[in-house]
MDTraj code that builds the backbone (N, CA, C; nanometers):
import mdtraj as md
import numpy as np

residues = "LYS GLU HIS GLU ARG LYS ILE GLU ARG LEU ARG SER VAL GLY PHE PRO ASP ASP GLU MET ALA SER ILE THR PHE GLU GLU ASP ASP ARG VAL ASN LYS LYS ILE THR ASN SER ALA HIS LYS TYR VAL GLU ASN PHE LYS GLU MET TYR ARG SER HIS LYS GLY LEU LEU PHE TYR GLY SER VAL GLY THR GLY LYS THR PHE ILE SER ALA CYS ILE ALA ASN ALA LEU ILE ASP ASP GLY VAL SER VAL LEU VAL THR ASN PHE SER ARG LEU VAL ASN THR ILE ALA GLY MET TYR ASP GLY LYS GLN ALA TYR LEU ASP HIS LEU ASN ASP PHE ASP LEU LEU ILE ILE ASP ASP LEU GLY ALA GLU ARG ASP THR GLU TYR MET ASP GLU ILE VAL GLN SER ILE ILE ASP SER ARG TYR ARG SER GLY LYS PRO LEU ILE VAL THR THR ASN LEU THR ALA GLN GLU LEU LYS ASN PRO LEU ASP ILE ARG LYS GLN ARG VAL TYR SER ARG LEU PHE GLU MET CYS ILE PRO ILE GLU VAL LYS GLY LYS ASP ARG ARG LYS GLU LYS LEU ARG SER GLY TYR ASP GLU LEU ALA GLY LEU LEU GLY LEU".split()
xyz = np.array([
    [12.0714, 11.0916, 10.8398],
    [11.9366, 11.1365, 10.8064],
    [11.8798, 11.0595, 10.6870],
    [11.9664, 11.0326, 10.5895],
    [11.9218, 10.9552, 10.4735],
    [11.8788, 10.8156, 10.5166],
    [11.9549, 10.7550, 10.6094],
    [11.9188, 10.6227, 10.6605],
    [11.7838, 10.6295, 10.7321],
    [11.7633, 10.7321, 10.8119],
    [11.6374, 10.7475, 10.8838],
    [11.5207, 10.7631, 10.7865],
    [11.5421, 10.8388, 10.6803],
    [11.4365, 10.8567, 10.5803],
    [11.4046, 10.7245, 10.5098],
    [11.5097, 10.6460, 10.4836],
    [11.4895, 10.5152, 10.4209],
    [11.4052, 10.4246, 10.5105],
    [11.4370, 10.4230, 10.6390],
    [11.3637, 10.3387, 10.7335],
    [11.2180, 10.3830, 10.7418],
    [11.1951, 10.5117, 10.7444],
    [11.0580, 10.5633, 10.7506],
    [10.9804, 10.5264, 10.6254],
    [11.0478, 10.5298, 10.5092],
    [10.9811, 10.4894, 10.3845],
    [10.9439, 10.3415, 10.3897],
    [11.0387, 10.2591, 10.4368],
    [11.0124, 10.1159, 10.4472],
    [10.8949, 10.0881, 10.5404],
    [10.8913, 10.1621, 10.6522],
    [10.7846, 10.1407, 10.7492],
    [10.6493, 10.1867, 10.6938],
    [10.6501, 10.2993, 10.6228],
    [10.5266, 10.3523, 10.5662],
    [10.4681, 10.2576, 10.4630],
    [10.5542, 10.2031, 10.3772],
    [10.5086, 10.1097, 10.2733],
    [10.4732, 9.9743, 10.3342],
    [10.5476, 9.9336, 10.4343],
    [10.5324, 9.7998, 10.4909],
    [10.4095, 9.7794, 10.5761],
    [10.3526, 9.8884, 10.6266],
    [10.2371, 9.8783, 10.7147],
    [10.1187, 9.9583, 10.6590],
    [10.0359, 9.8971, 10.5753],
    [9.9152, 9.9660, 10.5280],
    [9.8238, 10.0071, 10.6441],
    [9.8275, 9.9288, 10.7533],
    [9.7516, 9.9623, 10.8737],
    [9.8457, 10.0288, 10.9731],
    [9.8272, 10.1576, 10.9936],
    [9.9204, 10.2369, 11.0729],
    [9.9372, 10.1876, 11.2156],
    [9.8303, 10.1319, 11.2751],
    [9.8384, 10.0969, 11.4166],
    [9.9424, 9.9879, 11.4449],
    [9.9771, 9.9099, 11.3434],
    [10.0751, 9.8034, 11.3634],
    [10.2181, 9.8536, 11.3471],
    [10.2346, 9.9722, 11.2911],
    [10.3684, 10.0247, 11.2630],
    [10.4449, 10.0608, 11.3892],
    [10.3753, 10.0721, 11.5011],
    [10.4424, 10.1105, 11.6260],
    [10.4629, 9.9930, 11.7207],
    [10.4261, 9.8725, 11.6783],
    [10.4394, 9.7547, 11.7644],
    [10.5827, 9.7009, 11.7573],
    [10.6505, 9.6997, 11.8712],
    [10.7895, 9.6537, 11.8752],
    [10.8108, 9.5570, 11.9905],
    [10.9274, 9.4939, 11.9915],
    [10.9606, 9.3999, 12.0984],
    [10.9617, 9.4677, 12.2356],
    [10.9845, 9.5986, 12.2403],
    [10.9868, 9.6702, 12.3680],
    [10.8516, 9.6631, 12.4382],
    [10.7443, 9.6435, 12.3610],
    [10.6106, 9.6357, 12.4205],
    [10.5729, 9.4944, 12.4628],
    [10.6556, 9.3982, 12.4317],
    [10.6250, 9.2581, 12.4605],
    [10.6357, 9.2314, 12.6107],
    [10.5309, 9.1735, 12.6694],
    [10.5337, 9.1425, 12.8128],
    [10.6056, 9.0112, 12.8431],
    [10.6481, 8.9418, 12.7378],
    [10.7262, 8.8181, 12.7513],
    [10.6532, 8.7113, 12.8334],
    [10.5223, 8.7130, 12.8279],
    [10.4457, 8.6080, 12.8948],
    [10.4759, 8.4729, 12.8308],
    [10.4878, 8.4733, 12.6984],
    [10.5236, 8.3519, 12.6266],
    [10.6695, 8.3646, 12.5815],
    [10.7615, 8.3306, 12.6707],
    [10.9039, 8.3515, 12.6451],
    [10.9539, 8.2711, 12.5254],
    [10.8996, 8.1530, 12.5059],
    [10.9434, 8.0689, 12.3949],
    [10.9151, 8.1372, 12.2611],
    [10.7966, 8.1950, 12.2480],
    [10.7595, 8.2627, 12.1244],
    [10.8440, 8.3875, 12.1052],
    [10.8612, 8.4636, 12.2133],
    [10.9426, 8.5852, 12.2067],
    [11.0851, 8.5534, 12.1640],
    [11.1436, 8.4515, 12.2266],
    [11.2822, 8.4146, 12.1937],
    [11.2947, 8.3670, 12.0497],
    [11.1969, 8.2891, 12.0032],
    [11.1998, 8.2407, 11.8647],
    [11.1920, 8.3569, 11.7664],
    [11.1077, 8.4554, 11.7984],
    [11.0934, 8.5722, 11.7112],
    [11.2230, 8.6524, 11.7066],
    [11.2848, 8.6737, 11.8231],
    [11.4130, 8.7443, 11.8279],
    [11.5181, 8.6716, 11.7449],
    [11.5229, 8.5403, 11.7576],
    [11.6236, 8.4625, 11.6853],
    [11.5983, 8.4640, 11.5348],
    [11.4707, 8.4713, 11.4964],
    [11.4417, 8.4801, 11.3531],
    [11.4987, 8.6099, 11.2962],
    [11.4818, 8.7185, 11.3720],
    [11.5366, 8.8475, 11.3291],
    [11.6886, 8.8425, 11.3243],
    [11.7487, 8.7889, 11.4303],
    [11.8953, 8.7826, 11.4391],
    [11.9551, 8.6979, 11.3270],
    [11.8820, 8.5959, 11.2851],
    [11.9328, 8.5035, 11.1834],
    [11.8610, 8.5186, 11.0496],
    [11.8105, 8.6394, 11.0238],
    [11.7285, 8.6566, 10.9042],
    [11.8062, 8.6309, 10.7756],
    [11.9339, 8.6676, 10.7710],
    [12.0114, 8.6439, 10.6493],
    [12.0141, 8.4961, 10.6148],
    [12.0320, 8.4112, 10.7160],
    [12.0328, 8.2669, 10.6921],
    [11.8930, 8.2176, 10.6557],
    [11.7914, 8.2703, 10.7239],
    [11.6536, 8.2323, 10.6925],
    [11.6188, 8.2725, 10.5495],
    [11.6664, 8.3892, 10.5092],
    [11.6417, 8.4373, 10.3736],
    [11.7090, 8.3456, 10.2717],
    [11.8348, 8.3095, 10.2989],
    [11.9060, 8.2193, 10.2069],
    [11.8398, 8.0823, 10.1999],
    [11.7803, 8.0409, 10.3124],
    [11.7152, 7.9091, 10.3183],
    [11.5699, 7.9144, 10.2732],
    [11.5211, 8.0352, 10.2395],
    [11.3827, 8.0554, 10.1945],
    [11.2818, 8.0137, 10.3008],
    [11.3157, 8.0293, 10.4284],
    [11.2285, 7.9822, 10.5357],
    [11.1599, 8.0961, 10.6097],
    [11.0296, 8.0777, 10.6276],
    [10.9507, 8.1712, 10.7059],
    [10.8951, 8.1024, 10.8291],
    [10.7877, 8.1589, 10.8841],
    [10.7257, 8.1061, 11.0050],
    [10.5752, 8.0940, 10.9841],
    [10.5175, 7.9948, 11.0481],
    [10.3723, 7.9774, 11.0490],
    [10.3263, 7.9796, 11.1940],
    [10.2725, 8.0939, 11.2374],
    [10.2209, 8.1064, 11.3737],
    [10.0750, 8.0618, 11.3742],
    [10.0445, 7.9577, 11.4513],
    [9.9064, 7.9106, 11.4579],
    [9.8629, 7.8975, 11.6039],
    [9.7328, 7.9082, 11.6277],
    [9.6804, 7.8995, 11.7634],
    [9.5488, 7.9737, 11.7735],
    [9.4896, 7.9697, 11.8909],
    [9.3571, 8.0276, 11.9107],
    [9.3602, 8.1800, 11.9031],
    [9.2421, 8.2387, 11.9014],
    [9.2250, 8.3833, 11.8843],
    [9.2845, 8.4607, 12.0018],
    [9.3516, 8.5717, 11.9714],
    [9.3952, 8.6647, 12.0740],
    [9.5193, 8.6263, 12.1525],
    [9.5963, 8.5303, 12.1028],
    [9.7137, 8.4847, 12.1779],
    [9.8411, 8.5612, 12.1441],
    [9.8349, 8.6520, 12.0474],
    [9.9505, 8.7370, 12.0190],
    [10.0243, 8.7067, 11.8909],
    [9.9618, 8.6327, 11.8000],
    [10.0289, 8.5953, 11.6754],
    [10.0555, 8.7177, 11.5877],
    [9.9550, 8.8028, 11.5735],
    [9.9720, 8.9250, 11.4939],
    [10.0730, 9.0179, 11.5597],
    [10.0664, 9.0299, 11.6903],
    [10.1579, 9.1159, 11.7657],
    [10.3030, 9.0765, 11.7421],
    [10.3343, 8.9488, 11.7578],
    [10.4736, 8.9052, 11.7468],
    [10.5214, 8.9172, 11.6022],
    [10.4313, 8.9002, 11.5052],
    [10.4676, 8.9184, 11.3645],
    [10.5030, 9.0635, 11.3359],
    [10.4265, 9.1563, 11.3951],
    [10.4551, 9.2991, 11.3776],
    [10.5874, 9.3356, 11.4432],
    [10.6181, 9.2730, 11.5571],
    [10.7474, 9.2959, 11.6231],
    [10.8627, 9.2550, 11.5315],
    [10.8486, 9.1393, 11.4676],
    [10.9507, 9.0917, 11.3742],
    [10.9655, 9.1895, 11.2584],
    [10.8521, 9.2324, 11.2048],
    [10.8541, 9.3242, 11.0905],
    [10.9271, 9.4537, 11.1247],
    [10.8941, 9.5141, 11.2368],
    [10.9556, 9.6410, 11.2740],
    [11.1044, 9.6271, 11.3025],
    [11.1422, 9.5171, 11.3660],
    [11.2841, 9.4952, 11.3943],
    [11.3638, 9.4805, 11.2647],
    [11.3072, 9.4078, 11.1674],
    [11.3773, 9.3893, 11.0395],
    [11.3794, 9.5184, 10.9583],
    [11.2721, 9.5946, 10.9631],
    [11.2700, 9.7240, 10.8936],
    [11.3774, 9.8155, 10.9507],
    [11.3961, 9.8134, 11.0824],
    [11.5028, 9.8927, 11.1446],
    [11.6405, 9.8532, 11.0916],
    [11.6519, 9.7270, 11.0457],
    [11.7776, 9.6795, 10.9873],
    [11.7856, 9.7064, 10.8373],
    [11.6829, 9.7726, 10.7829],
    [11.6843, 9.8054, 10.6408],
    [11.6246, 9.6997, 10.5502],
    [11.5538, 9.6018, 10.6076],
    [11.4909, 9.4954, 10.5294],
    [11.3528, 9.5417, 10.4840],
    [11.3184, 9.5155, 10.3592],
    [11.1851, 9.5528, 10.3102],
    [11.0838, 9.4453, 10.3482],
    [10.9791, 9.4881, 10.4169],
    [10.8769, 9.3965, 10.4685],
    [10.7391, 9.4518, 10.4354],
    [10.6465, 9.3641, 10.3985],
    [10.5068, 9.4035, 10.3830],
    [10.4234, 9.3215, 10.4798],
    [10.3436, 9.3913, 10.5614],
    [10.2522, 9.3261, 10.6543],
    [10.1096, 9.3506, 10.6061],
    [10.0379, 9.2444, 10.5742],
    [9.9018, 9.2570, 10.5235],
    [9.8202, 9.1388, 10.5737],
    [9.7025, 9.1184, 10.5186],
    [9.6226, 9.0017, 10.5578],
    [9.5576, 8.9405, 10.4345],
    [9.5124, 8.8161, 10.4482],
    [9.4594, 8.7453, 10.3335],
    [9.3308, 8.8092, 10.2813],
    [9.2471, 8.8581, 10.3704],
    [9.1218, 8.9201, 10.3254],
    [9.1501, 9.0413, 10.2371],
    [9.2465, 9.1253, 10.2776],
    [9.2821, 9.2425, 10.1980],
    [9.3356, 9.2003, 10.0614],
    [9.4261, 9.1038, 10.0608],
    [9.4857, 9.0588, 9.9348],
    [9.3815, 8.9965, 9.8425],
    [9.2973, 8.9103, 9.9003],
    [9.1952, 8.8430, 9.8203],
    [9.0982, 8.9436, 9.7603],
    [9.0542, 9.0419, 9.8407],
    [8.9609, 9.1427, 9.7896],
    [9.0248, 9.2274, 9.6799],
    [9.1530, 9.2589, 9.6966],
    [9.2228, 9.3386, 9.5954],
    [9.2325, 9.2630, 9.4639],
    [9.2766, 9.1380, 9.4719],
    [9.2945, 9.0579, 9.3508],
    [9.1604, 9.0257, 9.2854],
    [9.0589, 8.9961, 9.3681],
    [8.9270, 8.9621, 9.3134],
    [8.8662, 9.0791, 9.2374],
    [8.9043, 9.2016, 9.2740],
    [8.8498, 9.3192, 9.2073],
    [8.9242, 9.3598, 9.0822],
    [9.0262, 9.2836, 9.0450],
    [9.1065, 9.3176, 8.9276],
    [9.0562, 9.2435, 8.8039],
    [9.0401, 9.3181, 8.6962],
    [9.0048, 9.2544, 8.5691],
    [9.1293, 9.1958, 8.5045],
    [9.2378, 9.2711, 8.5094],
    [9.3662, 9.2204, 8.4628],
    [9.4744, 9.2750, 8.5560],
    [9.5971, 9.2369, 8.5313],
    [9.7064, 9.2840, 8.6152],
    [9.7278, 9.2034, 8.7419],
    [9.6593, 9.0875, 8.7533],
    [9.6726, 9.0079, 8.8751],
    [9.8152, 8.9568, 8.8938],
    [9.8749, 8.9100, 8.7844],
    [10.0109, 8.8579, 8.7947],
    [10.1095, 8.9679, 8.8298],
    [10.0881, 9.0858, 8.7753],
    [10.1758, 9.1989, 8.8075],
    [10.1651, 9.2334, 8.9555],
    [10.0449, 9.2231, 9.0108],
    [10.0253, 9.2513, 9.1538],
    [10.0962, 9.1458, 9.2393],
    [10.0837, 9.0194, 9.1999],
    [10.1525, 8.9122, 9.2730],
    [10.3041, 8.9311, 9.2650],
    [10.3524, 8.9708, 9.1490],
    [10.4955, 8.9958, 9.1327],
    [10.5406, 9.1108, 9.2229],
    [10.4550, 9.2118, 9.2366],
    [10.4869, 9.3253, 9.3239],
    [10.5025, 9.2797, 9.4698],
    [10.4172, 9.1886, 9.5141],
    [10.4280, 9.1369, 9.6512],
    [10.5636, 9.0715, 9.6745],
    [10.6184, 9.0146, 9.5683],
    [10.7466, 8.9446, 9.5810],
    [10.8665, 9.0382, 9.5717],
    [10.8415, 9.1672, 9.5557],
    [10.9514, 9.2635, 9.5621],
    [11.0037, 9.2776, 9.7048],
    [10.9201, 9.2429, 9.8033],
    [10.9581, 9.2574, 9.9434],
    [11.0437, 9.1393, 9.9893],
    [11.1453, 9.1694, 10.0706],
    [11.2322, 9.0636, 10.1232],
    [11.1540, 8.9661, 10.2100],
    [11.0575, 9.0186, 10.2839],
    [10.9735, 8.9348, 10.3704],
    [10.8284, 8.9776, 10.3538],
    [10.7414, 8.8792, 10.3340],
    [10.5977, 8.9034, 10.3252],
    [10.5317, 8.8408, 10.4477],
    [10.4560, 8.9217, 10.5230],
    [10.3842, 8.8726, 10.6405],
    [10.2353, 8.8852, 10.6128],
    [10.1643, 8.7721, 10.6164],
    [10.0210, 8.7723, 10.5882],
    [9.9455, 8.7187, 10.7101],
    [9.8540, 8.7991, 10.7576],
    [9.7779, 8.7695, 10.8786],
    [9.6461, 8.6991, 10.8457],
    [9.6028, 8.6144, 10.9381],
    [9.4664, 8.5593, 10.9375],
    [9.4337, 8.4657, 10.8216],
    [9.5173, 8.3684, 10.7965],
    [9.4808, 8.2629, 10.7017],
    [9.3579, 8.1901, 10.7558],
    [9.2578, 8.1723, 10.6710],
    [9.1354, 8.1046, 10.7119],
    [9.0216, 8.1996, 10.7422],
    [9.0523, 8.3305, 10.7497],
    [8.9470, 8.4291, 10.7778],
    [8.8752, 8.4724, 10.6510],
    [8.9350, 8.4432, 10.5358],
    [8.8716, 8.4810, 10.4088],
    [8.7494, 8.3921, 10.3837],
    [8.6630, 8.4345, 10.2934],
    [8.5416, 8.3579, 10.2636],
    [8.5779, 8.2193, 10.2113],
    [8.5023, 8.1204, 10.2559],
    [8.5324, 7.9811, 10.2225],
    [8.4625, 7.9424, 10.0918],
    [8.5213, 7.9842, 9.9806],
    [8.4684, 7.9488, 9.8492],
    [8.5828, 7.8955, 9.7632],
    [8.5459, 7.8266, 9.6577],
    [8.6471, 7.7715, 9.5683],
    [8.7304, 7.8829, 9.5054],
    [8.6638, 7.9938, 9.4701],
    [8.7342, 8.1054, 9.4077],
    [8.8348, 8.1675, 9.5045],
    [8.7946, 8.1850, 9.6299],
    [8.8856, 8.2412, 9.7302],
    [9.0047, 8.1486, 9.7530],
    [8.9775, 8.0181, 9.7576],
    [9.0861, 7.9212, 9.7760],
    [9.1867, 7.9294, 9.6617],
    [9.1371, 7.9497, 9.5405],
    [9.2254, 7.9603, 9.4241],
    [9.3160, 8.0827, 9.4347],
    [9.2606, 8.1948, 9.4823],
    [9.3409, 8.3160, 9.4963],
    [9.4472, 8.2980, 9.6049],
    [9.4068, 8.2397, 9.7174],
    [9.5037, 8.2150, 9.8257],
    [9.6158, 8.1250, 9.7753],
    [9.5790, 8.0211, 9.7007],
    [9.6805, 7.9312, 9.6462],
    [9.7734, 8.0053, 9.5504],
    [9.7187, 8.0967, 9.4702],
    [9.8014, 8.1750, 9.3781],
    [9.9015, 8.2606, 9.4546],
    [9.8565, 8.3214, 9.5649],
    [9.9444, 8.4055, 9.6469],
    [10.0583, 8.3226, 9.7050],
    [10.0238, 8.2075, 9.7619],
    [10.1239, 8.1213, 9.8249],
    [10.2207, 8.0656, 9.7207],
    [10.1667, 8.0176, 9.6086],
    [10.2521, 7.9600, 9.5045],
    [10.3462, 8.0635, 9.4447],
    [10.2958, 8.1853, 9.4259],
    [10.3791, 8.2916, 9.3714],
    [10.4952, 8.3225, 9.4657],
    [10.4661, 8.3270, 9.5938],
    [10.5722, 8.3527, 9.6920],
    [10.6718, 8.2376, 9.6937],
    [10.6222, 8.1158, 9.6814],
    [10.7096, 7.9986, 9.6805],
    [10.8076, 8.0055, 9.5628],
    [10.7561, 8.0410, 9.4462],
    [10.8411, 8.0481, 9.3278],
    [10.9436, 8.1613, 9.3373],
    [10.9112, 8.2641, 9.4135],
    [11.0050, 8.3758, 9.4295],
    [11.1273, 8.3363, 9.5115],
    [11.1136, 8.2314, 9.5924],
    [11.2247, 8.1876, 9.6768],
    [11.2472, 8.2771, 9.7970],
    [11.1506, 8.3651, 9.8274],
    [11.1652, 8.4551, 9.9405],
    [11.0774, 8.4089, 10.0569],
    [11.1163, 8.4417, 10.1794],
    [11.0436, 8.3909, 10.2963],
    [10.9078, 8.4562, 10.3180],
    [10.8233, 8.3833, 10.3903],
    [10.6860, 8.4222, 10.4163],
    [10.6521, 8.3892, 10.5618],
    [10.5865, 8.4823, 10.6299],
    [10.5331, 8.4554, 10.7637],
    [10.3815, 8.4620, 10.7553],
    [10.3156, 8.3605, 10.8099],
    [10.1700, 8.3519, 10.8073],
    [10.1176, 8.3308, 10.9489],
    [10.0067, 8.3962, 10.9819],
    [9.9395, 8.3686, 11.1082],
    [9.8018, 8.3115, 11.0778],
    [9.7528, 8.2261, 11.1665],
    [9.6210, 8.1666, 11.1473],
    [9.5634, 8.1203, 11.2802],
    [9.4304, 8.1229, 11.2899],
    [9.3609, 8.0707, 11.4073],
    [9.3268, 7.9233, 11.3907],
    [9.3681, 7.8656, 11.2786],
    [9.3431, 7.7235, 11.2561],
    [9.4256, 7.6390, 11.3532],
    [9.3742, 7.5215, 11.3854],
    [9.4458, 7.4311, 11.4751],
    [9.5460, 7.3475, 11.3961],
    [9.6345, 7.2792, 11.4688],
    [9.7315, 7.1914, 11.4035],
    [9.6592, 7.0824, 11.3247],
    [9.5498, 7.0301, 11.3811],
    [9.4735, 6.9259, 11.3143],
    [9.4134, 6.9771, 11.1846],
    [9.3592, 7.0988, 11.1879],
    [9.2983, 7.1565, 11.0678],
    [9.4020, 7.1856, 10.9607],
    [9.5228, 7.2217, 11.0024],
    [9.6289, 7.2510, 10.9065],
    [9.6871, 7.1238, 10.8457],
    [9.7004, 7.0210, 10.9270],
    [9.7638, 6.8978, 10.8799],
    [9.6671, 6.8064, 10.8062],
    [9.5388, 6.8135, 10.8430],
    [9.4418, 6.7217, 10.7821],
    [9.3152, 6.7951, 10.7367],
    [9.3285, 6.8926, 10.6468],
    [9.2089, 6.9627, 10.5976],
    [9.1239, 6.8682, 10.5137],
    [8.9918, 6.8879, 10.5210],
    [8.9009, 6.8002, 10.4474],
    [8.8955, 6.8362, 10.2998],
    [8.9234, 6.9609, 10.2686],
    [8.9150, 7.0110, 10.1316],
    [9.0483, 6.9894, 10.0598],
    [9.0451, 6.9301, 9.9418],
    [9.1670, 6.9006, 9.8665],
    [9.2397, 7.0287, 9.8272],
    [9.1648, 7.1365, 9.8010],
    [9.2290, 7.2634, 9.7643],
    [9.3099, 7.3187, 9.8818],
    [9.2540, 7.3082, 10.0011],
    [9.3245, 7.3556, 10.1191],
    [9.4442, 7.2658, 10.1500],
    [9.4335, 7.1389, 10.1190],
    [9.5463, 7.0480, 10.1400],
    [9.6686, 7.0962, 10.0634],
    [9.6482, 7.1397, 9.9397],
    [9.7601, 7.1878, 9.8580],
    [9.8233, 7.3115, 9.9198],
    [9.7390, 7.4040, 9.9643],
    [9.7889, 7.5297, 10.0222],
    [9.8647, 7.5027, 10.1515],
    [9.8043, 7.4260, 10.2414],
    [9.8663, 7.4030, 10.3723],
    [9.9935, 7.3208, 10.3604],
    [9.9943, 7.2259, 10.2674],
    [10.1144, 7.1466, 10.2451],
    [10.2294, 7.2346, 10.1978],
    [10.2003, 7.3284, 10.1094],
    [10.3019, 7.4200, 10.0602],
    [10.3524, 7.5102, 10.1730],
    [10.2616, 7.5528, 10.2605],
    [10.3015, 7.6377, 10.3726],
    [10.3970, 7.5650, 10.4668],
    [10.3695, 7.4380, 10.4937],
    [10.4584, 7.3610, 10.5807],
    [10.5957, 7.3423, 10.5164],
    [10.5984, 7.3429, 10.3838],
    [10.7248, 7.3337, 10.3133],
    [10.8035, 7.4641, 10.3233],
    [10.7318, 7.5761, 10.3240],
    [10.7945, 7.7076, 10.3238],
    [10.8253, 7.7609, 10.4637],
    [10.7463, 7.7187, 10.5626],
    [10.7509, 7.7820, 10.6948],
    [10.7766, 7.6818, 10.8073],
    [10.8372, 7.7330, 10.9137],
    [10.8546, 7.6553, 11.0359],
    [10.7308, 7.6796, 11.1222],
    [10.6514, 7.5741, 11.1521],
    [10.5286, 7.5949, 11.2297],
    [10.5576, 7.6180, 11.3778],
    [10.4921, 7.7181, 11.4358],
    [10.5082, 7.7501, 11.5778],
    [10.3702, 7.7713, 11.6382],
    [10.3359, 7.6891, 11.7354],
    [10.2066, 7.7050, 11.8021],
    [10.2163, 7.8157, 11.9071],
    [10.1205, 7.9059, 11.9051],
    [10.1165, 8.0159, 12.0017],
    [9.9999, 7.9904, 12.0977],
    [10.0338, 7.9600, 12.2215],
    [9.9319, 7.9285, 12.3217],
    [9.9140, 8.0453, 12.4182],
    [9.8073, 8.0397, 12.4955],
    [9.7851, 8.1416, 12.5975],
    [9.6415, 8.1874, 12.6040],
    [9.6158, 8.2801, 12.6971],
    [9.4824, 8.3361, 12.7134],
    [9.4506, 8.4309, 12.5970],
    [9.3226, 8.4565, 12.5791],
    [9.2782, 8.5529, 12.4788],
    [9.3031, 8.6926, 12.5342],
    [9.4124, 8.7549, 12.4898],
    [9.4493, 8.8866, 12.5411],
    [9.3500, 8.9942, 12.4998],
    [9.2846, 8.9742, 12.3874],
    [9.1871, 9.0742, 12.3429],
    [9.0711, 9.0822, 12.4422],
    [9.0246, 8.9665, 12.4884],
    [8.9149, 8.9653, 12.5854],
    [8.9571, 9.0328, 12.7147],
    [9.0794, 9.0029, 12.7599],
    [9.1287, 9.0636, 12.8834],
    [9.1386, 9.2154, 12.8690],
    [9.1862, 9.2606, 12.7533],
    [9.1995, 9.4041, 12.7287],
    [9.0623, 9.4712, 12.7253],
    [8.9660, 9.4073, 12.6581],
    [8.8310, 9.4614, 12.6513],
    [8.7664, 9.4659, 12.7891],
    [8.7874, 9.3584, 12.8679],
    [8.7298, 9.3530, 13.0014],
    [8.7879, 9.4620, 13.0905],
    [8.9208, 9.4828, 13.0795],
    [8.9871, 9.5860, 13.1588],
    [8.9351, 9.7251, 13.1213],
    [8.9218, 9.7498, 12.9903],
    [8.8713, 9.8785, 12.9444],
    [8.7273, 9.9010, 12.9859],
    [8.6459, 9.7944, 12.9819],
    [8.5055, 9.8046, 13.0222],
    [8.4951, 9.8373, 13.1704],
    [8.5732, 9.7681, 13.2539],
    [8.5684, 9.7903, 13.3982],
    [8.6067, 9.9341, 13.4330],
    [8.7086, 9.9869, 13.3618],
    [8.7524, 10.1234, 13.3884],
    [8.6429, 10.2240, 13.3528],
    [8.5801, 10.2074, 13.2383],
    [8.4752, 10.3010, 13.1961],
    [8.3504, 10.2841, 13.2827],
    [8.3205, 10.1596, 13.3191],
    [8.2051, 10.1361, 13.4048],
    [8.2235, 10.2042, 13.5397],
    [8.3494, 10.2045, 13.5885],
    [8.3776, 10.2724, 13.7149],
    [8.3535, 10.4214, 13.7043],
    [8.3890, 10.4803, 13.5889],
    [8.3642, 10.6234, 13.5698],
    [8.2161, 10.6569, 13.5712],
    [8.1353, 10.5579, 13.5297],
    [7.9898, 10.5782, 13.5250],
    [7.9229, 10.5358, 13.6557],
    [8.0045, 10.4884, 13.7503],
    [7.9489, 10.4460, 13.8781],
    [7.8724, 10.3172, 13.8714],
    [7.9071, 10.2313, 13.7735],
    [7.8365, 10.1039, 13.7569],
    [7.9073, 9.9913, 13.8324],
])
top = md.Topology()
chain = top.add_chain()
for i, resn in enumerate(residues, 1):
    res = top.add_residue(resn, chain, resSeq=i)
    for name in ("N", "CA", "C"):
        top.add_atom(name, md.element.get_by_symbol(name[0]), res)
traj = md.Trajectory(xyz[None], top)
């Protein structure tokens, strides 16, 4: 029971957004077997990944399952007693931007987690100030020596050859910290929305 309570605490803290706390590998349709297998192996070999300070960089177009597979990894590791935080860059940037002081303490707090998963790199506002905060988050994690998983809708070309020098520093550091994995496929969000629309339209006789 104590173990179960510990896992529930880890899950509660690790998922500020409740809807992601229930996403597990059992729900995976395995359409993209390569991505699924890589995610499973990351979990299975997390101790080695942790010692090597290596995370993952999931990149690809919108709706291909990058956030989903990251949540699967998080839940599987939490079940093993690993502390994980799943958040996104917009949330972190807004939190830090609203602080008058205590920014470093907040960054240090993020590094208390064995694994940090940050969703949607590139979705934050494109300003010099936002870029500086993102760089601070990435650099702080790098100095902690702990692994990081990042998802982004940016393309390989945009990640490898950004036009902005500030983004070059951030993306270069990410490639140093993470193993890049391209996630391909159809936009599942559109398919889900279309399916839901058709079902409701049928109820209305449309």
